[in-house]
C-alpha positions in Angstrom: 44.2 -31.6 33.0 46.0 -32.6 29.9 49.1 -34.8 30.7 50.8 -35.1 27.4 53.8 -33.3 28.7 54.5 -36.0 31.3 55.8 -38.2 28.4 53.4 -41.1 28.7 54.9 -42.8 25.7 58.5 -42.6 26.9 60.4 -45.6 25.5 63.2 -47.7 26.7 61.7 -49.1 29.9 64.0 -51.9 31.2 62.4 -55.3 30.8 63.6 -56.3 34.2 61.6 -53.6 35.9 58.5 -54.5 33.8 58.8 -58.1 34.9 59.3 -57.0 38.5 56.0 -55.1 38.3 54.1 -58.1 37.0 55.5 -60.3 39.7 54.6 -58.0 42.6 51.4 -56.5 41.4 49.1 -58.8 43.4 49.4 -57.0 46.8 46.2 -58.3 48.3 46.3 -60.4 51.4 44.0 -63.2 52.5 40.3 -62.6 53.0 39.0 -65.2 55.3 36.7 -64.6 58.3 38.1 -61.7 60.3 41.1 -61.3 58.0 42.0 -58.0 56.3 41.8 -57.7 52.6 44.3 -55.3 51.1 43.0 -53.8 47.8 45.8 -52.9 45.5 45.5 -49.6 43.5 47.9 -48.9 40.6 48.1 -45.3 39.3 50.5 -43.1 37.3 52.5 -40.4 39.0 55.1 -40.0 41.8 54.6 -41.4 45.2 53.6 -38.6 47.6 56.3 -37.7 50.1 53.7 -38.0 52.9 52.3 -41.3 51.5 52.6 -43.2 54.8 50.6 -40.6 56.7 48.0 -40.3 53.8 47.4 -44.0 53.6 47.2 -44.5 57.3 44.5 -41.9 57.6 42.7 -43.3 54.5 42.6 -46.8 55.9 41.4 -45.5 59.3 38.5 -43.8 57.5 37.8 -46.9 55.4 37.6 -49.0 58.5 34.6 -47.0 59.8 32.5 -48.5 57.0 34.4 -51.6 56.0 36.5 -52.8 59.0 38.3 -55.5 57.1 39.4 -53.6 54.0 42.7 -51.8 53.6 44.1 -50.0 50.5 47.6 -50.0 49.2 48.5 -47.6 46.5 51.4 -48.2 44.0 52.7 -45.3 41.9 54.4 -45.7 38.5 56.1 -42.8 36.9 54.2 -41.0 34.1 56.8 -42.0 31.6 56.6 -45.7 32.5 52.9 -46.2 33.3 51.5 -47.0 29.9 54.0 -49.7 29.1 53.9 -51.3 32.6 50.2 -51.1 32.7 50.0 -53.0 29.4 52.2 -55.7 30.8 49.8 -56.0 33.8 46.8 -56.3 31.5 48.3 -58.7 28.9 49.9 -60.9 31.5 46.6 -61.4 33.2 48.1 -60.3 36.5 45.5 -60.2 39.3 45.8 -56.6 40.4 42.6 -55.2 42.0 42.2 -51.6 40.8 44.2 -49.7 38.2 43.9 -46.3 36.5 42.6 -47.5 33.1 44.4 -46.9 29.8 43.0 -47.7 26.3 39.6 -48.4 28.0 37.5 -49.6 25.2 40.1 -51.9 23.7 40.9 -53.5 27.0 37.2 -53.8 28.0 36.4 -55.4 24.6 39.1 -58.0 24.9 38.0 -59.1 28.4 40.8 -57.6 30.5 38.4 -55.9 32.9 35.8 -57.2 35.3 32.2 -56.5 34.3 31.0 -53.9 36.8 27.4 -53.7 35.6 26.0 -55.7 38.5 28.7 -54.8 41.1 27.9 -51.1 40.7 24.3 -51.6 41.7 25.1 -54.0 44.5 28.2 -52.6 46.2 28.4 -49.0 45.0 24.8 -47.9 44.5 25.2 -44.6 46.3 28.3 -43.8 44.3 26.7 -44.9 41.1 23.8 -42.5 41.6 26.1 -39.5 42.1 27.7 -39.8 38.7 26.4 -37.8 35.8 24.6 -40.3 33.4 26.7 -39.1 30.5 29.6 -41.0 32.0 27.8 -44.3 32.1 26.8 -43.8 28.5 30.4 -43.1 27.5 31.7 -46.1 29.4 29.2 -48.7 28.1 30.8 -51.2 25.8 28.6 -53.8 24.2 25.9 -53.1 26.7 28.1 -53.5 29.8 30.2 -51.1 32.0 33.8 -52.0 32.8 35.0 -48.9 34.5 34.2 -46.4 37.3 34.7 -42.7 36.2 35.9 -39.7 38.2 32.8 -37.6 38.4 34.1 -34.2 37.6 34.7 -32.6 34.3 32.0 -34.3 32.3 32.6 -31.7 29.7 35.8 -29.8 29.0 37.5 -27.5 26.7 41.1 -27.6 25.5 42.7 -24.3 26.4 45.8 -22.3 25.7 47.2 -21.7 29.1 49.4 -18.6 29.6 52.1 -18.1 32.2 51.1 -14.9 34.0 54.6 -14.2 35.1 55.7 -13.6 31.5 52.4 -12.0 30.5 52.9 -9.3 33.2 56.7 -9.0 32.7 56.3 -8.1 29.1 52.9 -6.5 29.2 51.4 -8.9 26.7 47.7 -8.6 25.7 46.1 -12.0 25.6 42.5 -10.8 26.0 41.3 -11.6 22.5 43.0 -15.0 22.0 40.5 -17.7 21.0 42.6 -19.8 18.6 46.1 -20.9 17.7 46.3 -18.3 15.0 45.4 -15.5 17.5 48.7 -16.1 19.3 50.9 -14.8 16.5 51.7 -11.4 17.9 52.2 -12.4 21.6 54.4 -15.3 20.6 56.6 -13.1 18.4 57.0 -10.5 21.2 57.7 -13.1 23.8 60.2 -15.0 21.6 62.1 -11.9 20.9 62.4 -11.1 24.6 63.0 -14.7 25.8 64.5 -16.8 23.0 65.8 -19.4 25.4 62.3 -20.2 26.9 59.8 -22.4 25.0 57.2 -20.0 23.7 54.6 -22.7 22.8 55.7 -25.6 25.0 54.7 -28.7 23.2 56.4 -32.0 22.5 56.1 -35.6 21.5 52.5 -37.0 21.7 51.0 -33.5 21.6 47.7 -33.3 19.6 46.4 -30.1 18.1 42.7 -29.6 18.8 39.9 -28.8 16.3 37.0 -27.0 17.7 34.4 -29.7 17.8 35.6 -33.1 16.6 35.3 -36.5 18.3 37.7 -39.3 17.5 35.9 -42.7 17.9 39.1 -44.7 17.8 41.2 -42.2 19.7 43.1 -39.2 18.4 46.0 -41.5 17.4 44.0 -42.4 14.3 42.5 -40.0 11.8 38.8 -40.9 12.0 36.7 -38.0 13.2 33.1 -37.2 13.8 31.4 -33.7 14.1 30.4 -33.3 17.8 27.6 -30.9 16.9 25.9 -33.6 14.8 25.5 -31.2 11.8 27.6 -33.6 9.7 27.2 -37.3 10.4 30.0 -38.5 8.1 33.1 -40.2 9.6 36.0 -38.3 8.0 39.7 -38.1 8.0 40.4 -35.1 10.3 43.6 -34.4 8.5 41.8 -33.8 5.2 39.5 -31.1 6.7 40.2 -27.4 6.0 40.1 -26.7 9.8 42.8 -29.2 10.8 45.0 -28.3 7.9 44.6 -24.6 8.8 45.7 -25.3 12.4 48.7 -27.4 11.2 49.8 -24.7 8.8 49.7 -22.2 11.7 51.7 -24.5 13.9 54.2 -25.1 11.1 54.8 -21.4 10.7 55.3 -21.1 14.5 57.8 -23.9 14.3 59.8 -22.2 11.5 59.9 -19.0 13.5 61.3 -20.8 16.6 58.2 -20.4 18.7 57.9 -24.2 19.1 60.9 -26.1 20.3 62.9 -27.5 17.4 63.0 -31.0 18.9 59.3 -31.0 19.6 58.5 -34.1 17.5 60.8 -36.3 19.6 61.2 -34.4 22.9 59.7 -35.7 26.2 60.8 -32.6 28.1 58.7 -31.9 31.2 57.6 -28.3 31.2 56.5 -28.3 34.9 53.6 -26.0 35.6 55.4 -24.3 38.5 58.5 -23.4 36.5 59.2 -20.5 34.2 60.4 -22.7 31.4 57.3 -22.0 29.2 55.1 -19.2 28.1 52.0 -20.9 26.8 51.0 -24.6 26.9 47.8 -26.5 26.1 45.7 -27.9 28.9 42.2 -29.3 29.3 39.8 -27.5 31.6 36.3 -28.2 32.9 33.8 -26.9 35.3 35.5 -28.3 38.4 38.7 -26.5 37.5 37.1 -23.1 38.2 39.0 -21.6 35.3 42.7 -21.9 36.0 42.2 -22.6 39.7 43.0 -26.3 39.6 46.2 -25.6 37.5 47.3 -22.9 39.9 46.8 -25.3 42.9 48.8 -28.0 41.1 51.6 -25.5 40.6 51.7 -24.5 44.2 50.0 -21.1 43.6 51.7 -20.1 40.3 49.3 -17.8 38.4 48.0 -18.8 35.0 45.3 -17.7 32.6 43.3 -20.1 30.4 41.8 -19.3 27.0 39.5 -22.0 25.6 39.9 -23.0 22.0 37.4 -25.9 21.7 33.7 -26.1 22.3 32.5 -27.9 25.5 30.6 -31.1 24.9 29.8 -34.1 27.1 31.6 -36.7 25.0 32.7 -40.3 25.0 36.3 -39.2 25.2 35.7 -37.0 28.2 33.8 -39.8 29.9 36.9 -42.0 29.5 39.5 -39.4 30.7 39.8 -40.8 34.2 38.5 -44.3 34.9 39.3 -47.0 37.4 39.0 -50.6 36.3 39.0 -53.8 38.2 41.1 -56.6 36.8 39.1 -59.6 35.5 41.5 -61.8 37.5 41.3 -59.8 40.7 40.5 -62.0 43.7 38.8 -59.1 45.5 36.3 -57.6 43.1 33.7 -56.9 45.7 36.2 -55.2 48.1 37.6 -53.2 45.2 34.1 -52.0 44.3 33.5 -51.0 47.9 36.7 -48.9 47.9 35.4 -47.1 44.8 32.1 -46.6 46.6 33.8 -44.8 49.5 36.2 -42.8 47.3 33.0 -41.3 45.7 30.9 -40.9 48.8 33.1 -40.4 51.9 34.1 -36.8 52.2 36.8 -37.3 54.8 38.4 -40.1 52.9 38.6 -38.3 49.6 39.5 -34.9 50.9 42.5 -36.1 53.0 43.9 -37.7 49.9 43.4 -34.9 47.3 44.1 -31.9 49.6 46.7 -33.7 51.8 46.3 -34.1 55.6 44.0 -31.8 57.6 46.1 -29.7 60.0 49.2 -30.0 57.8 48.3 -29.1 54.2 45.0 -27.5 54.9 42.5 -26.3 57.6 38.8 -25.5 57.7 37.7 -21.9 57.5 34.0 -22.9 57.4 33.6 -26.6 58.1 29.8 -26.5 57.8 30.1 -25.3 54.2 33.2 -27.3 53.4 35.5 -24.2 53.0 39.2 -24.6 53.5 42.5 -22.7 53.3 45.7 -24.4 52.3 48.9 -23.9 54.3 52.5 -23.3 53.2 52.9 -27.1 53.3 50.3 -27.6 50.5 52.9 -28.2 47.8 53.2 -30.7 44.8 54.3 -34.0 46.3 52.0 -33.9 49.3 48.6 -34.8 47.7 47.1 -36.8 44.9 45.3 -35.0 42.0 41.5 -34.8 42.4 41.1 -35.4 38.7 42.1 -39.1 39.1 40.8 -40.0 42.6 37.1 -39.7 43.2 33.8 -37.7 43.1 34.8 -34.1 42.8 31.3 -33.0 43.8 32.1 -33.9 47.5 35.5 -32.1 47.6 35.9 -29.2 49.9 36.6 -25.9 48.1 39.2 -23.3 49.0 37.7 -20.2 50.5 39.0 -18.3 47.5 36.4 -20.2 45.4 33.2 -18.2 45.6 29.7 -19.4 45.9 29.0 -17.8 42.5 31.8 -19.9 41.0 30.3 -23.1 42.5 26.9 -22.1 41.2 28.3 -21.4 37.7 30.0 -24.8 37.8 26.7 -26.7 38.5 24.7 -24.6 36.0 27.2 -25.1 33.3 27.2 -28.9 33.8 23.4 -28.9 33.7 23.3 -26.8 30.5 26.2 -28.5 28.6 25.4 -30.1 25.3 26.0 -33.7 24.6 28.2 -34.7 21.7 26.2 -36.4 18.9 28.5 -39.4 19.3 28.3 -39.7 23.1 28.2 -43.4 23.8 29.5 -44.5 20.5 32.2 -47.1 21.2 32.7 -49.0 17.9 33.4 -52.7 17.7 36.7 -53.1 15.8 37.0 -56.9 16.3 36.8 -57.6 12.6 39.3 -54.7 11.8 42.2 -55.6 14.0 44.7 -56.0 11.2 43.7 -52.8 9.5 43.6 -50.8 12.7 47.1 -52.0 13.6 48.4 -51.2 10.1 46.8 -47.7 10.2 48.3 -47.1 13.7 51.7 -48.0 12.3 51.3 -45.5 9.5 50.1 -42.7 11.9 53.0 -43.3 14.2 55.2 -42.0 11.4 53.3 -38.8 11.0 51.4 -37.8 14.2 54.3 -36.1 15.9 55.8 -34.3 12.9 52.4 -33.0 11.9 51.0 -32.0 15.3 54.1 -30.2 16.5 54.3 -28.2 13.3 57.6 -29.8 12.4 56.5 -30.9 8.9 54.9 -28.9 6.1 51.3 -30.2 6.5 49.9 -30.3 2.9 52.6 -32.5 1.2 53.0 -34.5 4.4 49.3 -35.3 4.7 49.1 -36.2 1.0 51.9 -38.7 1.5 50.3 -40.0 4.7 46.9 -40.4 3.0 48.4 -42.6 0.3 49.9 -44.9 3.0 46.7 -45.0 4.9 44.8 -46.1 1.9 47.2 -49.0 1.3 46.9 -49.9 5.0 43.1 -50.3 4.8 41.6 -46.8 5.6 38.6 -47.2 3.3 37.6 -50.5 4.9 37.7 -49.1 8.4 36.0 -45.9 7.4 33.2 -47.8 5.8 32.7 -50.0 8.8 32.8 -47.1 11.3 30.3 -45.2 9.1 28.0 -48.2 9.1 28.2 -48.6 12.9 27.8 -44.8 13.5 24.7 -44.7 11.3 23.2 -47.6 13.2 24.1 -45.9 16.5 22.4 -42.7 15.5 19.3 -44.6 14.3 19.0 -46.3 17.7 19.7 -43.3 20.0 17.0 -42.7 22.6 
């Protein structure tokens, strides 16, 4: 699921708390003969209210395979995680496992342990369960530095509608396939509920073209056609498609459908609340349509309408990745934990569904079918999208065999992006990339939220990008992409 609304880039974190994190992040204990090694795991989000029971049960399950390994999870709020994570990485702190951010850049500069051999030695079973597209997407300079969550190897960005309002105002969303298609329903909704965000977007939101990959991330303008029909590295903001989307969003902004403070707001439009009518989310085969979103919202009904084409891509491979710190004192033990999170059903399911007998019960244990209880609520489990191999998760009895079959068939049939596995080397472009990032930071939010009139704003942005070194970076990316295509299997 897309987490932009959590406010990952929230500023103003107190330096004292950052230093405190760095000081305490090595939570592993000694590892001599017979001693227990505690593997530290850092991840974004709020600590579950039943954490003590969850981790006790998890460690008991781990001990069945590795009797001297424990896990300790440390949670950092969504708004603080990126900044605190960066402190951990740049300070060389010896954490064990962390939910990776800016994967390629941190891997390239040596912040992560090389997993290439560890995977085959200590997590061979788990390695073999992962779709090969992930390993291609995570390979940097011939080596692998992260373990992916085997789940939505392809995904579509979707407009997600709040069924409460859809039904309340009898709104027809059946034919919506693009941003522009929302015009009528947004107008009707806004007239009825002017105090509720019609299109709930905010700071850090990115509009989605139908089939573009961003080799340096969507914070920079460089884009590649996922279909492979066009092999040129282009400025996405200069394309007719993206400019058309931004014109639509700007018109929505002027009409009040988008919050007027969207470019600066870090408002959390919680899934379970009726503070929004439509939002943008990312959905893949393991989400079973809107099922995963509905679960996360405690049963609140939603409908998803895809607006991008599904491709197995480098970006999708890097959505949810666990890294081991290069300075970790327990690399082998950390890899063994990853192995179990991706192969041990009991371990994974009692983390992502909560505790058996409390948050859920079996309805058909032989076939891994469960039913959640009234205690299955946000705050009593950890999202499957960031924990382990989703293929071994139990499914709710409301998920049909036909849906599971469709999931597996869609994964097998999914197309690979033309740029899957393209992780460019920007070592010689650090100055230019930094300068370009500084330019984009001035324009990304006002353009993507519809706040600014796109055509004159893009013209001004492009002039600044050129001065910052756009042409040099584009030329080098094109050279590397041409070489990548020439050497593809």
